[in-house]
N, C-alpha and C positions, 0 to 999 in steps of 0.2 A: 768785181773780182774774184772768183774763187780761191779754192786751198792753194792748189798745184802751183797757181798763177804767184802767189805770195808767197809761195818758199821758195820757186824759182828769182824773184824780184829780190828778197832778201839774202838770200845769197849771191846774187850779183853785188848789191850793195854791197857787204861784206866782202867781197874779193876786191873788188875797185876801191875801197876806204883804205883796206891794208895795202892795197900795191903803192896809193898814194902816199900813205904815212908808211911805208919801208925808202921811198925815193927821198921824204921831204922831212923825217926826222929820225926812224931809224932804221937800218937795213933786218935787225930783228923781227920789225912789222911784218916780214913775209910770212913768219911762222902761223898767224892767223890763215893766211890763204892757204896754206897747208892744212892747216886745222879745217878751213872749213872745204876744199876739196876731198879731202879722208872721209867729210862727215856725208858730201853727196855720192860718193864711190859706195859707203856701204849702204848710206839709203837706197841704193838703187838695187843693191842683193838681196836687203832685208828684209825693204818696205817699213823700216823704222828708222822715222825721223823727227826727231824733238823739236824743230821748229814748227812742223805741222800740226802737233798735241797742243803746241803753244798757243798758234794761231786758230786752232778749232776751238778753244776754250775761250779766245775771246770774240768767239762769233765767225768767225769765216767762214762762211758755205762752203760746202766738200765740193771736191774735183772727183775726178779719176781713180788719181794715183795714189791718194795719201786718204784712204776713208778711216 
């Protein structure tokens, strides 16, 4: 799995877990979904993605979007 797919998979997991927690635990967990969405939006405009930087340091091979 390359860096791009790792970032997308991580974002998807965060959104799904946050949605489940907001339904089952407390509605304020939706804030995590909002944070993930805003982070994806700013990454699409600036190319800066903290998750990509972390995955790169963990040794995930490069993709095309987040070099």
